[in-house]
C-alpha positions in Angstrom: -1.9 10.6 0.9 0.0 10.5 4.2 1.0 7.1 5.7 2.2 6.7 9.3 3.0 3.5 11.2 2.5 2.7 14.9 3.5 -0.5 16.5 1.0 -2.3 18.8 2.4 -5.1 20.9 5.7 -6.2 19.6 4.5 -7.9 16.4 1.6 -5.8 15.0 2.0 -2.7 12.9 -0.9 -0.3 12.3 -0.6 1.6 9.0 -2.6 4.8 9.2 -3.6 6.2 5.9 -4.9 9.8 5.5 -6.0 11.7 2.4 -6.5 10.2 -1.0 -5.1 6.9 -2.2 -5.1 6.7 -6.0 -2.8 6.2 -9.0 -0.9 9.4 -8.1 -0.2 8.5 -4.5 0.1 4.7 -4.7 3.9 4.9 -5.0 4.2 6.3 -1.5 2.1 3.4 -0.2 4.3 0.9 -2.0 7.3 2.3 -0.2 5.7 2.1 3.2 4.5 -1.4 2.6 8.0 -2.4 1.4 9.4 -1.3 4.8 6.7 -3.3 6.7 7.3 -6.4 4.6 10.9 -6.5 5.7 9.7 -7.7 9.1 10.2 -11.4 9.7 6.5 -12.0 10.1 4.5 -9.0 8.7 1.3 -8.5 10.7 -0.3 -5.3 9.4 -3.6 -3.6 10.3 -4.4 -0.8 7.7 -6.4 2.0 9.4 -8.6 3.5 6.7 -10.7 5.7 9.0 -9.0 9.0 7.7 -8.8 8.0 4.1 -11.1 10.3 2.1 -10.8 8.7 -1.3 -9.5 5.4 -2.6 -9.6 3.7 -6.0 -8.8 0.2 -7.1 -5.4 1.3 -8.4 -4.5 2.5 -4.9 -5.7 -0.7 -3.3 -3.7 -2.8 -5.7 -0.6 -2.2 -3.5 -2.1 -4.5 -0.9 -2.7 -7.3 -3.5 0.9 -7.2 -4.7 2.1 -7.4 -1.1 0.0 -10.5 -0.3 2.4 -13.0 -1.7 5.2 -11.8 0.5 2.9 -11.6 3.5 1.7 -15.2 3.0 5.2 -16.5 2.4 6.3 -15.2 5.8 3.3 -16.4 7.7 1.9 -13.0 8.3 -1.4 -11.3 7.5 -2.9 -7.9 6.6 -6.3 -6.7 7.6 -8.3 -3.5 7.1 -10.1 -1.4 9.7 -12.3 1.7 9.8 -13.3 1.7 6.2 -16.2 3.8 5.0 -19.2 2.0 3.5 -17.9 3.1 0.1 -14.5 1.5 0.7 -16.0 -1.7 2.1 -18.2 -1.9 -1.1 -15.1 -1.2 -3.3 -13.1 -3.9 -1.5 -15.9 -6.4 -1.9 -16.4 -5.5 -5.5 -12.7 -6.0 -6.5 -12.5 -9.1 -4.3 -10.2 -8.0 -1.5 -12.7 -9.1 1.1 -12.0 -12.7 0.1 -8.3 -12.3 0.9 -8.1 -9.7 3.7 -10.3 -9.4 6.8 -12.2 -6.1 7.2 -12.9 -4.9 10.7 -15.0 -1.9 11.9 -12.2 -0.6 14.2 -8.5 -0.9 14.6 -9.0 -2.4 18.1 -11.2 -5.1 16.6 -8.5 -6.1 14.2 -5.8 -6.2 16.9 -8.1 -8.2 19.2 -8.7 -10.8 16.4 -5.0 -11.2 15.9 -4.7 -12.4 19.5 -7.1 -15.3 18.9 
């Protein structure tokens, strides 16, 4: 899995994930998220449009980050997920805690409301 970060506006980071996110690659995601969580108010959009595979172990990194995000008044949302990923996130309950948007631009626009 490859993870890159781009900043939109001064306060929103977009985390672009590419490849496969699973038990073997989750450590890399943990490291990238740890860097983003150092921001005073972490506001993160996770772009899943180039993610080819993801399992629940891979997604658990977001769950473990939620406590820090909430404590700092930030948020994390997902964008561009395949129907399989949307179903997976709904099945494991992430859709109750994180917003899921069709496109990155939709998530960024929602942040401005």
